[in-house]
RODO-2510 file (C-alpha; in nm, 4 decimals, decimal comma):
residues 95
     n   res          X          Y          Z
     1     m     4,4372     5,7130    12,3138
     2     s     4,6007     5,7936    11,9903
     3     g     4,7909     6,1183    11,9498
     4     s     4,8602     6,1616    12,3194
     5     s     5,1971     6,3069    12,4083
     6     q     5,4537     6,1018    12,5951
     7     p     5,5541     6,2363    12,9360
     8     l     5,9016     6,3881    12,9533
     9     p     6,1624     6,1928    13,1454
    10     s     6,1963     6,3143    13,5025
    11     g     6,4297     6,6133    13,5451
    12     s     6,3781     6,7247    13,1835
    13     s     6,1719     7,0084    13,0531
    14     s     6,1569     7,2145    12,7422
    15     g     6,2984     7,5084    12,9430
    16     s     6,6177     7,3199    13,0307
    17     r     6,6544     7,2101    12,6680
    18     s     6,6411     7,5696    12,5449
    19     a     6,8859     7,6763    12,8188
    20     g     7,1256     7,4033    12,7032
    21     l     7,0864     7,5183    12,3443
    22     g     7,1533     7,8775    12,4527
    23     r     7,4755     7,7691    12,6267
    24     l     7,5797     7,5745    12,3167
    25     i     7,5234     7,8801    12,0944
    26     l     7,7154     8,1000    12,3402
    27     l     8,0057     7,8516    12,3429
    28     a     8,0133     7,8306    11,9622
    29     t     8,0019     8,2110    11,9264
    30     s     8,2772     8,2746    12,1804
    31     s     8,4947     8,0046    12,0218
    32     s     8,4499     8,1653    11,6801
    33     v     8,5424     8,5083    11,8136
    34     a     8,8549     8,3678    11,9828
    35     v     8,9763     8,2048    11,6592
    36     l     8,8838     8,4931    11,4268
    37     p     9,2094     8,6957    11,4606
    38     c     9,4201     8,3956    11,3576
    39     a     9,1852     8,2998    11,0764
    40     s     9,2091     8,6491    10,9297
    41     g     9,5883     8,6312    10,8935
    42     c     9,7487     8,7022    11,2284
    43     t     9,9551     9,0175    11,2072
    44     r    10,2714     9,1067    11,3912
    45     t    10,3406     9,4527    11,5271
    46     v    10,7017     9,5672    11,5475
    47     l    10,8111     9,8782    11,7366
    48     v    11,0369    10,0977    11,5264
    49     p    11,2581    10,3129    11,7496
    50     e    11,2952    10,6893    11,6930
    51     s    11,6524    10,6416    11,5714
    52     s    11,5585    10,4036    11,2898
    53     p    11,4140    10,5095    10,9532
    54     v    11,2069    10,2488    10,7663
    55     r    11,1682    10,1718    10,3945
    56     i    10,8335    10,1561    10,2208
    57     g    10,7301     9,8152    10,0895
    58     p    10,5355     9,7266     9,7751
    59     n    10,1840     9,8584     9,7100
    60     a    10,1830    10,1019    10,0052
    61     r     9,9100    10,3647    10,0220
    62     a     9,8525    10,6199    10,2975
    63     r     9,7347    10,9682    10,3834
    64     v    10,0425    11,1870    10,4116
    65     y    10,1385    11,5220    10,5621
    66     a    10,2776    11,8087    10,3544
    67     l    10,4512    12,1197    10,4846
    68     v    10,2325    12,4079    10,3638
    69     g    10,3249    12,7613    10,4718
    70     g    10,5294    12,6317    10,7639
    71     e    10,2464    12,4082    10,8937
    72     w    10,2006    12,0312    10,8485
    73     v     9,8689    11,9550    10,6734
    74     v     9,7324    11,6005    10,6233
    75     s     9,6139    11,5026    10,2745
    76     d     9,2433    11,4434    10,2111
    77     n     9,3062    11,1357     9,9957
    78     t     9,5378    10,8388    10,0184
    79     v     9,8347    10,8408     9,7845
    80     a    10,0495    10,5623     9,6425
    81     l    10,3925    10,5593     9,8059
    82     e    10,6918    10,4525     9,5990
    83     e    10,8497    10,1247     9,7045
    84     g    11,1969    10,1801     9,8479
    85     w    11,1403    10,5339     9,9736
    86     y    11,2360    10,5968    10,3350
    87     l    11,0133    10,7102    10,6189
    88     v    11,1959    10,9056    10,8853
    89     p    11,0882    11,0291    11,2283
    90     p    11,0081    11,4002    11,2701
    91     s    11,3421    11,4633    11,4404
    92     y    11,5147    11,3947    11,1032
    93     v    11,3286    11,6778    10,9267
    94     e    11,4620    12,0337    10,9175
    95     r    11,2077    12,3101    10,9652
***
């Protein structure tokens, strides 16, 4: 007979093939997620102690607080911060 399908080898079925493909996709996805932080330029976090002011680097932008009528109010927009300015902890500021 022409056009007849060949029997699958014993122990094989289309269901096990799709399960194997599903595991392969899961492995590829989880591997991608594990590598993503390093691929996006691994960052380093450094703890700055209370007793240490820091200087602002180039091209810094942030929302800032301003003392308005004796109360600290956060800005609605981000502002450009001048390179070389110092950031100090709240304990350095007189009220």
